[in-house]
Every structure is written in C-alpha cells, then in structure tokens.
C-alpha positions as CSV (number, residue, x, y, z in Angstrom):
1,M,0.0,0.0,0.0
2,I,1.4,3.4,-1.0
3,N,0.6,6.4,1.2
4,S,0.6,9.7,-0.6
5,F,1.3,12.7,1.5
6,D,-0.1,16.0,0.3
7,M,1.2,19.1,2.1
8,K,-1.4,21.6,3.3
9,L,-0.7,25.2,2.1
10,L,-2.4,28.5,2.9
11,V,-3.5,30.3,-0.3
12,Y,-4.8,33.9,-0.3
13,R,-7.3,36.0,-2.2
14,Y,-5.5,38.8,-4.0
15,R,-6.2,42.0,-6.0
16,Y,-4.6,44.3,-8.4
17,G,-4.7,48.0,-7.7
18,S,-4.4,50.4,-4.8
19,D,-6.1,49.9,-1.4
20,Q,-7.2,53.5,-1.6
21,A,-8.9,52.9,-5.0
22,A,-10.9,49.9,-4.1
23,N,-13.4,50.7,-6.8
24,H,-10.6,50.4,-9.4
25,A,-9.2,47.1,-7.9
26,H,-9.5,43.9,-9.9
27,M,-10.0,40.6,-8.0
28,P,-9.0,37.5,-10.0
29,P,-11.1,34.4,-9.6
30,Y,-8.3,32.6,-7.8
31,Y,-6.7,32.1,-4.4
32,A,-2.9,31.8,-4.8
33,T,0.3,31.2,-2.8
34,L,2.2,34.2,-1.5
35,E,5.1,33.3,-3.8
36,Y,2.8,33.6,-6.8
37,I,1.3,36.9,-5.7
38,E,4.7,38.4,-4.9
39,H,5.7,38.0,-8.6
40,L,2.7,39.9,-9.9
41,I,3.2,43.6,-10.5
42,G,0.7,45.7,-8.6
43,A,-0.9,42.7,-6.7
44,N,-1.5,42.5,-3.0
45,A,-2.5,39.5,-1.0
46,I,-5.6,39.9,1.2
47,K,-4.3,38.4,4.4
48,D,-7.6,38.0,6.1
49,Q,-9.0,35.9,3.2
50,S,-7.1,32.7,3.1
51,I,-7.9,29.0,2.9
52,E,-5.9,25.9,3.6
53,V,-5.7,23.5,0.6
54,D,-3.9,20.3,-0.4
55,E,-0.8,21.1,-2.5
56,S,-2.2,18.7,-5.1
57,D,-5.3,21.0,-5.5
58,L,-3.1,23.9,-6.9
59,D,-2.4,24.4,-10.6
60,G,1.2,24.6,-11.9
61,L,1.3,28.3,-11.0
62,G,0.3,27.9,-7.4
63,R,-3.4,29.0,-7.8
64,I,-6.7,27.4,-7.1
65,A,-9.9,28.7,-8.7
66,I,-12.6,30.0,-6.4
67,D,-15.2,27.4,-6.3
68,E,-18.0,26.6,-4.0
69,K,-16.8,23.0,-3.8
70,V,-13.7,24.0,-1.8
71,N,-14.7,22.9,1.7
72,S,-11.9,24.8,3.6
73,R,-12.7,27.4,6.2
74,P,-11.2,30.9,6.0
75,C,-8.2,31.0,8.4
76,A,-7.7,33.9,10.9
77,D,-4.4,35.6,11.3
C-alpha cells in the first residue's frame, strides 16, 4: 500500500490596484500562494481571506480557482 502525502498550504485571495482605490481594484477568480502573488506587479494578498488546501489542488502556478466545492474554512491571522 502506497501512502501519498499532500502538504497543506495557505493560499490567499488577491487583488490588483491600490487599497485607496478599491473601486478600481481587480480581484481575479483565484486564491494563490504568496510566492505567486509576490511575482505579480501591482498585486496585493488579502491576508484575512485565506484558505488551507492540499498542495495537489493547486495548478502549476500555485493557484486554485474560487469554487463553491472547496470545503476549507477561512483562516484567521
């Protein structure tokens, strides 16, 4: 019997644009790892909107689409 071990990771909702200009901000339909978000120009992680997911649920870029099927609870800082 082979046991597979999937590591749990926190992924965050993120947005493009300024915090002051919330009406001009774009929120992609993904949660993503901090490493992914840090490489996007003008993107900011929303630290109070995170979920814990299995590493295997992420795409090759470190994202997971926002989906009602995700049964993870938001994590508090």
